[in-house]
DSSP file (Angstrom, degrees, kcal/mol; ACC not computed):
  #  RESIDUE AA STRUCTURE BP1 BP2  ACC     N-H-->O    O-->H-N    N-H-->O    O-->H-N    TCO  KAPPA ALPHA  PHI   PSI    X-CA   Y-CA   Z-CA
    1    1 A M              0   0    0      0, 0.0     2,-0.3     0, 0.0     0, 0.0   0.000 360.0 360.0 360.0 129.4   10.1    7.0  -24.8
    2    2 A S        -     0   0    0      2,-0.1     0, 0.0     1,-0.1     0, 0.0  -0.785 360.0-151.6-104.8 146.7    8.8    3.8  -23.3
    3    3 A A  S    S+     0   0    0     -2,-0.3     2,-0.3     2,-0.0    -1,-0.1   0.422  74.5  87.9 -89.2   0.6   10.1    2.3  -20.0
    4    4 A Y        -     0   0    0      1,-0.1    -2,-0.1     2,-0.1     4,-0.1  -0.697  62.4-154.8-106.9 153.6    9.1   -1.2  -21.3
    5    5 A H  S    S+     0   0    0     -2,-0.3     2,-0.3     2,-0.1    -1,-0.1   0.513  85.1  52.8 -97.5  -9.7   11.0   -3.7  -23.3
    6    6 A E  S    S-     0   0    0      1,-0.0     2,-0.1     2,-0.0    -2,-0.1  -0.800 110.7 -71.6-119.3 163.8    7.8   -5.3  -24.6
    7    7 A A    >   -     0   0    0     -2,-0.3     3,-1.9     1,-0.2     4,-0.4  -0.366  43.1-137.4 -57.9 126.1    4.8   -3.7  -26.4
    8    8 A E  G >  S+     0   0    0      1,-0.3     3,-1.5     2,-0.2    -1,-0.2   0.842 100.5  60.3 -58.1 -36.7    3.0   -1.8  -23.6
    9    9 A D  G 3  S+     0   0    0      1,-0.3    -1,-0.3     0, 0.0    -2,-0.1   0.634 102.1  54.6 -70.5 -10.9   -0.4   -2.9  -24.8
   10   10 A K  G <  S+     0   0    0     -3,-1.9     2,-0.4     2,-0.1    -1,-0.3   0.508  92.0  91.0 -94.8  -6.2    0.6   -6.5  -24.1
   11   11 A L  S <  S-     0   0    0     -3,-1.5     2,-0.1    -4,-0.4    -7,-0.0  -0.723  73.9-129.0 -95.2 138.6    1.6   -5.9  -20.5
   12   12 A S     >  -     0   0    0     -2,-0.4     4,-2.1     1,-0.1     5,-0.1  -0.333  25.7-111.7 -74.4 163.3   -0.8   -6.2  -17.6
   13   13 A E  H  > S+     0   0    0      1,-0.2     4,-2.4     2,-0.2     5,-0.2   0.854 120.1  57.5 -63.6 -33.5   -1.3   -3.5  -15.1
   14   14 A E  H  > S+     0   0    0      2,-0.2     4,-2.4     1,-0.2    -1,-0.2   0.936 107.3  46.3 -61.1 -47.2    0.4   -5.8  -12.6
   15   15 A T  H  > S+     0   0    0      1,-0.2     4,-2.5     2,-0.2    -2,-0.2   0.883 111.2  52.4 -64.5 -38.2    3.5   -6.1  -14.7
   16   16 A K  H  X S+     0   0    0     -4,-2.1     4,-2.3     2,-0.2    -1,-0.2   0.909 110.0  48.3 -64.3 -41.1    3.6   -2.3  -15.3
   17   17 A N  H  X S+     0   0    0     -4,-2.4     4,-2.3     2,-0.2    -2,-0.2   0.903 110.7  51.0 -66.3 -39.4    3.4   -1.7  -11.5
   18   18 A I  H  X S+     0   0    0     -4,-2.4     4,-2.9     1,-0.2     5,-0.2   0.928 110.3  50.0 -61.3 -43.7    6.2   -4.2  -11.0
   19   19 A S  H  X S+     0   0    0     -4,-2.5     4,-2.6     1,-0.2     5,-0.2   0.904 108.8  52.5 -61.2 -41.4    8.3   -2.4  -13.6
   20   20 A R  H  X S+     0   0    0     -4,-2.3     4,-2.2     1,-0.2    -1,-0.2   0.930 112.7  44.0 -60.0 -45.3    7.6    0.9  -11.9
   21   21 A V  H  X S+     0   0    0     -4,-2.3     4,-2.7     2,-0.2    -2,-0.2   0.906 112.3  51.9 -69.6 -40.8    8.8   -0.4   -8.5
   22   22 A L  H  X S+     0   0    0     -4,-2.9     4,-2.2     1,-0.2    -1,-0.2   0.917 111.9  47.0 -61.6 -41.7   11.8   -2.1  -10.0
   23   23 A N  H  X S+     0   0    0     -4,-2.6     4,-2.1     2,-0.2    -1,-0.2   0.895 111.5  50.8 -66.8 -38.5   12.8    1.1  -11.7
   24   24 A S  H  X S+     0   0    0     -4,-2.2     4,-2.6    -5,-0.2    -2,-0.2   0.905 108.4  52.9 -62.9 -40.4   12.3    3.1   -8.5
   25   25 A L  H  X S+     0   0    0     -4,-2.7     4,-2.6     1,-0.2     5,-0.2   0.922 107.8  50.8 -61.0 -44.0   14.4    0.5   -6.7
   26   26 A K  H  X S+     0   0    0     -4,-2.2     4,-2.2     1,-0.2    -1,-0.2   0.921 111.7  48.0 -59.1 -43.4   17.2    1.1   -9.2
   27   27 A E  H  X S+     0   0    0     -4,-2.1     4,-2.2     2,-0.2    -2,-0.2   0.892 111.6  49.5 -65.1 -40.0   17.0    4.8   -8.7
   28   28 A E  H  X S+     0   0    0     -4,-2.6     4,-2.4     2,-0.2    -2,-0.2   0.919 111.2  48.7 -65.8 -42.9   17.0    4.5   -4.9
   29   29 A V  H  X S+     0   0    0     -4,-2.6     4,-2.0     1,-0.2    -2,-0.2   0.901 111.0  50.7 -65.0 -40.1   20.1    2.3   -4.9
   30   30 A E  H  X S+     0   0    0     -4,-2.2     4,-2.2    -5,-0.2    -1,-0.2   0.913 110.4  49.5 -62.8 -41.7   21.9    4.6   -7.3
   31   31 A A  H  X S+     0   0    0     -4,-2.2     4,-2.9     2,-0.2     5,-0.3   0.890 107.1  55.2 -65.0 -39.0   21.0    7.6   -5.0
   32   32 A I  H  X S+     0   0    0     -4,-2.4     4,-2.6     1,-0.2    -1,-0.2   0.929 109.0  48.0 -58.0 -45.1   22.3    5.6   -1.9
   33   33 A D  H  X S+     0   0    0     -4,-2.0     4,-2.3     2,-0.2    -2,-0.2   0.923 112.3  48.5 -62.3 -45.2   25.6    5.1   -3.7
   34   34 A W  H  X S+     0   0    0     -4,-2.2     4,-2.2     1,-0.2    -2,-0.2   0.954 114.7  44.3 -61.6 -50.1   25.9    8.8   -4.6
   35   35 A Y  H  X S+     0   0    0     -4,-2.9     4,-2.7     1,-0.2     5,-0.2   0.908 112.2  53.3 -61.8 -41.0   25.1   10.0   -1.1
   36   36 A N  H  X S+     0   0    0     -4,-2.6     4,-2.0    -5,-0.3    -1,-0.2   0.907 109.3  47.9 -62.4 -41.2   27.4    7.4    0.4
   37   37 A Q  H  X S+     0   0    0     -4,-2.3     4,-2.0     2,-0.2    -1,-0.2   0.903 112.0  50.1 -64.9 -40.0   30.3    8.6   -1.7
   38   38 A R  H  X S+     0   0    0     -4,-2.2     4,-2.2     2,-0.2    -2,-0.2   0.891 108.5  52.5 -66.3 -38.9   29.6   12.2   -0.9
   39   39 A V  H  < S+     0   0    0     -4,-2.7    -1,-0.2     1,-0.2    -2,-0.2   0.927 112.4  45.8 -59.5 -44.5   29.5   11.4    2.8
   40   40 A D  H  < S+     0   0    0     -4,-2.0    -2,-0.2    -5,-0.2    -1,-0.2   0.846 115.6  46.3 -67.2 -34.3   32.9    9.7    2.5
   41   41 A A  H  < S+     0   0    0     -4,-2.0    -2,-0.2    -5,-0.1    -1,-0.2   0.791  90.5  91.9 -84.7 -29.3   34.4   12.5    0.5
   42   42 A T     <  -     0   0    0     -4,-2.2    -4,-0.0    -5,-0.1     0, 0.0  -0.347  51.1-163.9 -74.9 148.4   33.3   15.7    2.4
   43   43 A N        +     0   0    0     -2,-0.1     2,-0.6     5,-0.0    -1,-0.1   0.420  66.0  96.7-101.9  -3.1   35.5   17.2    5.1
   44   44 A D     >  -     0   0    0      1,-0.2     4,-2.6     2,-0.0     5,-0.2  -0.796  63.1-154.4 -93.6 119.7   32.6   19.3    6.5
   45   45 A D  H  > S+     0   0    0     -2,-0.6     4,-2.0     1,-0.2    -1,-0.2   0.867  94.1  50.0 -62.5 -38.5   30.9   17.6    9.5
   46   46 A E  H  > S+     0   0    0      2,-0.2     4,-2.2     1,-0.2    -1,-0.2   0.919 112.4  46.8 -67.6 -43.0   27.6   19.3    8.9
   47   47 A V  H  > S+     0   0    0      1,-0.2     4,-2.8     2,-0.2     5,-0.3   0.911 110.3  54.5 -61.9 -42.1   27.5   18.4    5.3
   48   48 A K  H  X S+     0   0    0     -4,-2.6     4,-2.2     1,-0.2    -2,-0.2   0.907 108.9  47.9 -58.8 -42.6   28.4   14.8    6.2
   49   49 A K  H  X S+     0   0    0     -4,-2.0     4,-2.3     2,-0.2    -1,-0.2   0.914 113.0  47.6 -66.1 -42.8   25.5   14.6    8.6
   50   50 A I  H  X S+     0   0    0     -4,-2.2     4,-2.6     1,-0.2    -2,-0.2   0.939 114.4  45.7 -63.8 -46.9   23.0   16.0    6.1
   51   51 A L  H  X S+     0   0    0     -4,-2.8     4,-2.7     1,-0.2    -1,-0.2   0.871 111.3  52.2 -67.3 -36.0   24.2   13.7    3.3
   52   52 A A  H  X S+     0   0    0     -4,-2.2     4,-2.4    -5,-0.3    -1,-0.2   0.905 109.8  50.3 -64.2 -40.9   24.2   10.7    5.7
   53   53 A H  H  X S+     0   0    0     -4,-2.3     4,-2.0     2,-0.2    -2,-0.2   0.940 111.9  47.4 -59.8 -47.0   20.6   11.5    6.6
   54   54 A N  H  X S+     0   0    0     -4,-2.6     4,-2.0     1,-0.2    -2,-0.2   0.908 110.9  51.6 -62.5 -42.3   19.7   11.7    3.0
   55   55 A R  H  X S+     0   0    0     -4,-2.7     4,-2.0     1,-0.2    -1,-0.2   0.918 109.3  50.4 -58.9 -43.9   21.4    8.4    2.2
   56   56 A N  H  X S+     0   0    0     -4,-2.4     4,-2.0     1,-0.2    -1,-0.2   0.847 106.8  54.4 -66.6 -33.2   19.5    6.7    5.0
   57   57 A E  H  X S+     0   0    0     -4,-2.0     4,-2.2     2,-0.2    -1,-0.2   0.907 107.8  50.4 -63.5 -41.0   16.2    8.1    3.7
   58   58 A E  H  X S+     0   0    0     -4,-2.0     4,-2.6     2,-0.2    -2,-0.2   0.872 106.9  54.3 -66.1 -36.0   17.1    6.5    0.3
   59   59 A I  H  X S+     0   0    0     -4,-2.0     4,-2.6     2,-0.2    -1,-0.2   0.926 107.6  50.9 -61.4 -43.3   17.8    3.2    2.1
   60   60 A E  H  X S+     0   0    0     -4,-2.0     4,-2.3     1,-0.2    -2,-0.2   0.929 110.6  48.6 -58.6 -45.3   14.4    3.4    3.6
   61   61 A H  H  X S+     0   0    0     -4,-2.2     4,-2.0     1,-0.2    -1,-0.2   0.906 110.8  50.7 -63.0 -41.2   12.8    4.0    0.2
   62   62 A A  H  X S+     0   0    0     -4,-2.6     4,-2.3     1,-0.2    -1,-0.2   0.915 110.8  48.6 -62.7 -42.9   14.7    1.1   -1.3
   63   63 A V  H  X S+     0   0    0     -4,-2.6     4,-2.6     1,-0.2    -1,-0.2   0.883 108.3  54.2 -66.9 -37.4   13.6   -1.3    1.5
   64   64 A M  H  X S+     0   0    0     -4,-2.3     4,-2.0    -5,-0.2    -1,-0.2   0.912 109.5  48.4 -61.2 -40.9   10.0   -0.1    1.0
   65   65 A A  H  X S+     0   0    0     -4,-2.0     4,-2.4     2,-0.2    -2,-0.2   0.912 110.6  50.6 -65.1 -42.4   10.2   -1.0   -2.7
   66   66 A I  H  X S+     0   0    0     -4,-2.3     4,-2.7     1,-0.2    -2,-0.2   0.915 109.6  50.8 -62.0 -42.5   11.7   -4.4   -1.8
   67   67 A E  H  X S+     0   0    0     -4,-2.6     4,-1.8     2,-0.2    -1,-0.2   0.896 109.2  50.9 -63.1 -39.0    8.9   -5.1    0.6
   68   68 A W  H  X S+     0   0    0     -4,-2.0     4,-1.5     1,-0.2    -1,-0.2   0.926 111.2  48.6 -62.7 -43.1    6.4   -4.2   -2.0
   69   69 A L  H  X S+     0   0    0     -4,-2.4     4,-2.9     1,-0.2     7,-0.3   0.905 107.6  55.5 -63.1 -40.5    8.1   -6.6   -4.5
   70   70 A R  H  < S+     0   0    0     -4,-2.7     7,-0.4     1,-0.2    -1,-0.2   0.889 113.4  41.6 -58.2 -38.7    8.1   -9.3   -1.8
   71   71 A R  H  < S+     0   0    0     -4,-1.8    -1,-0.2    -5,-0.2    -2,-0.2   0.730 128.2  27.2 -80.8 -21.8    4.4   -9.0   -1.5
   72   72 A N  H  < S+     0   0    0     -4,-1.5    -2,-0.2    -3,-0.2    -3,-0.2   0.569 106.6  63.5-124.0 -11.0    3.5   -8.6   -5.1
   73   73 A M  S >< S-     0   0    0     -4,-2.9     3,-1.3    -5,-0.2     4,-0.5  -0.972  80.8-115.4-123.9 125.1    6.1  -10.4   -7.4
   74   74 A P  T 3  S+     0   0    0      0, 0.0    -3,-0.1     0, 0.0    -2,-0.1  -0.209  95.4  28.3 -55.6 143.5    6.7  -14.1   -7.3
   75   75 A G  T 3> S+     0   0    0     -5,-0.1     4,-2.1     1,-0.0     5,-0.2  -0.118  95.3  87.6 101.7 -34.6   10.1  -15.2   -6.2
   76   76 A W  H <> S+     0   0    0     -3,-1.3     4,-2.9    -7,-0.3     5,-0.3   0.921  85.7  52.2 -65.8 -44.6   11.0  -12.3   -3.9
   77   77 A D  H  > S+     0   0    0     -4,-0.5     4,-2.2    -7,-0.4    -1,-0.2   0.934 112.4  44.9 -59.8 -47.8    9.5  -13.7   -0.7
   78   78 A E  H  > S+     0   0    0      1,-0.2     4,-1.6     2,-0.2    -1,-0.2   0.925 115.8  46.4 -63.4 -45.2   11.3  -17.1   -1.0
   79   79 A E  H  X S+     0   0    0     -4,-2.1     4,-2.2     1,-0.2     5,-0.3   0.904 112.6  49.4 -66.8 -40.5   14.6  -15.5   -1.8
   80   80 A L  H  X S+     0   0    0     -4,-2.9     4,-2.4     1,-0.2    -1,-0.2   0.902 110.2  51.1 -65.5 -39.1   14.4  -12.9    0.9
   81   81 A K  H  < S+     0   0    0     -4,-2.2    -1,-0.2    -5,-0.3    -2,-0.2   0.844 111.8  49.5 -65.3 -31.7   13.5  -15.6    3.4
   82   82 A T  H  < S+     0   0    0     -4,-1.6    -2,-0.2    -5,-0.2    -1,-0.2   0.912 124.8  22.6 -71.9 -43.0   16.5  -17.6    2.3
   83   83 A Y  H >< S+     0   0    0     -4,-2.2     3,-1.0    -5,-0.1    -2,-0.2   0.792  96.2  93.1-102.5 -30.7   19.1  -14.9    2.5
   84   84 A L  T 3< S+     0   0    0     -4,-2.4     3,-0.1    -5,-0.3    -4,-0.0  -0.390  95.6   4.9 -75.0 144.7   18.1  -12.1    4.9
   85   85 A F  T 3  S+     0   0    0      1,-0.2     2,-0.2    -2,-0.1    -1,-0.2   0.731  91.5 137.2  60.7  28.0   19.1  -12.1    8.5
   86   86 A T    <   -     0   0    0     -3,-1.0    -1,-0.2     1,-0.1     4,-0.1  -0.658  44.5-154.9 -94.8 160.1   21.3  -15.2    8.2
   87   87 A E        +     0   0    0     -2,-0.2     3,-0.1    -3,-0.1    -1,-0.1   0.651  65.0  85.9-108.2 -21.6   24.7  -15.3    9.9
   88   88 A M  S    S-     0   0    0      1,-0.2    -2,-0.1     2,-0.1     5,-0.1  -0.276  97.8 -68.2 -78.2 168.4   26.5  -17.8    7.7
   89   89 A S     >  -     0   0    0      1,-0.1     4,-2.1     3,-0.1    -1,-0.2  -0.233  42.1-128.7 -52.5 139.7   28.4  -16.9    4.5
   90   90 A I  H  > S+     0   0    0      1,-0.2     4,-2.0     2,-0.2    -1,-0.1   0.891 111.0  51.7 -61.1 -39.3   26.0  -15.9    1.7
   91   91 A V  H  > S+     0   0    0      1,-0.2     4,-2.6     2,-0.2    -1,-0.2   0.900 107.9  52.2 -64.3 -39.6   27.6  -18.4   -0.7
   92   92 A D  H  > S+     0   0    0      1,-0.2     4,-2.6     2,-0.2    -2,-0.2   0.877 106.1  54.4 -64.1 -36.5   27.1  -21.1    2.0
   93   93 A V  H  X S+     0   0    0     -4,-2.1     4,-2.1     2,-0.2    -1,-0.2   0.932 110.1  46.9 -61.2 -44.5   23.4  -20.2    2.3
   94   94 A E  H  X S+     0   0    0     -4,-2.0     4,-2.4     2,-0.2    -2,-0.2   0.938 112.9  48.0 -62.6 -46.7   23.0  -20.6   -1.5
   95   95 A E  H  X S+     0   0    0     -4,-2.6     4,-2.3     1,-0.2    -1,-0.2   0.886 110.6  51.6 -63.9 -38.0   24.9  -24.0   -1.5
   96   96 A A  H  X S+     0   0    0     -4,-2.6     4,-2.2     1,-0.2    -1,-0.2   0.895 110.2  50.1 -64.1 -38.9   22.8  -25.2    1.4
   97   97 A G  H  X S+     0   0    0     -4,-2.1     4,-2.5    -5,-0.2    -2,-0.2   0.892 109.4  50.5 -65.5 -39.9   19.7  -24.3   -0.5
   98   98 A E  H  X S+     0   0    0     -4,-2.4     4,-2.4     2,-0.2    -2,-0.2   0.901 110.4  49.5 -65.5 -40.2   20.9  -26.1   -3.6
   99   99 A K  H  X S+     0   0    0     -4,-2.3     4,-2.3     2,-0.2    -2,-0.2   0.917 111.3  49.8 -63.4 -41.9   21.6  -29.2   -1.6
  100  100 A Q  H  X S+     0   0    0     -4,-2.2     4,-2.1     1,-0.2    -2,-0.2   0.912 110.1  50.8 -62.4 -42.2   18.2  -29.0   -0.1
  101  101 A D  H  X S+     0   0    0     -4,-2.5     4,-1.2     1,-0.2    -2,-0.2   0.911 110.5  48.3 -62.1 -42.6   16.6  -28.6   -3.5
  102  102 A S  H  < S+     0   0    0     -4,-2.4    -1,-0.2     1,-0.2    -2,-0.2   0.878 111.6  50.0 -68.2 -35.2   18.4  -31.7   -4.9
  103  103 A N  H >< S+     0   0    0     -4,-2.3     3,-1.1     1,-0.2    -1,-0.2   0.864 109.0  52.8 -67.1 -35.0   17.4  -33.7   -1.8
  104  104 A D  H 3< S+     0   0    0     -4,-2.1    -1,-0.2     1,-0.2    -2,-0.2   0.767 109.0  50.9 -69.7 -24.4   13.8  -32.6   -2.4
  105  105 A N  T 3< S+     0   0    0     -4,-1.2     2,-0.3    -3,-0.1    -1,-0.2   0.200  74.6 134.0-101.5  15.9   13.9  -33.7   -6.0
  106  106 A I    <   -     0   0    0     -3,-1.1     2,-0.8     1,-0.1    -3,-0.1  -0.515  55.5-132.6 -68.0 126.9   15.2  -37.2   -5.4
  107  107 A D        -     0   0    0     -2,-0.3    -1,-0.1     1,-0.2    -2,-0.1  -0.722  18.6-170.0 -84.2 113.4   13.2  -39.7   -7.5
  108  108 A L        -     0   0    0     -2,-0.8    -1,-0.2     2,-0.1     3,-0.1   0.488  41.0-119.4 -81.5  -2.4   12.2  -42.5   -5.3
  109  109 A G    >   +     0   0    0      1,-0.3     3,-2.0     2,-0.1     4,-0.3   0.539  59.1 154.4  78.1   5.4   10.9  -44.4   -8.3
  110  110 A I  T 3  S+     0   0    0      1,-0.3    -1,-0.3     2,-0.2    -2,-0.1  -0.501  70.0  20.1 -68.3 129.8    7.4  -44.6   -6.9
  111  111 A G  T 3  S+     0   0    0     -2,-0.3    -1,-0.3    -3,-0.1    -2,-0.1   0.297 105.3  87.7  93.9  -9.9    5.0  -44.9   -9.8
  112  112 A N    <   +     0   0    0     -3,-2.0     2,-0.2    -4,-0.0    -2,-0.2   0.401  56.1 118.9 -98.8   1.6    7.7  -46.1  -12.1
  113  113 A L              0   0    0     -4,-0.3    -4,-0.0     1,-0.2    -3,-0.0  -0.490 360.0 360.0 -71.6 132.7    7.3  -49.8  -11.2
  114  114 A K              0   0    0     -2,-0.2    -1,-0.2     0, 0.0    -2,-0.0   0.394 360.0 360.0-111.9 360.0    6.3  -51.9  -14.2
């Protein structure tokens, strides 16, 4: 069983490492969801504390994977800088970015003069 969607011999070691981290991130996020649901469902305070601790450990692991992706896969750094630690609506952040992109791409016609 292969973890890849393309022929493994055509993938670089960099792409394989990115795939490993992306798959680990998926597993960590899934574990966060499971632990979080268990924390919510249990009536035992000690179990709740243990499961909350475990959930928080998985959050740490997920963030470590995201940071690795930011450092090693194109696109992550720019997107994280755009969205993380902002206070405005996430949709508003995206729309503001799109407006900025369209303003950056305005053709002033320089070089088109005949």
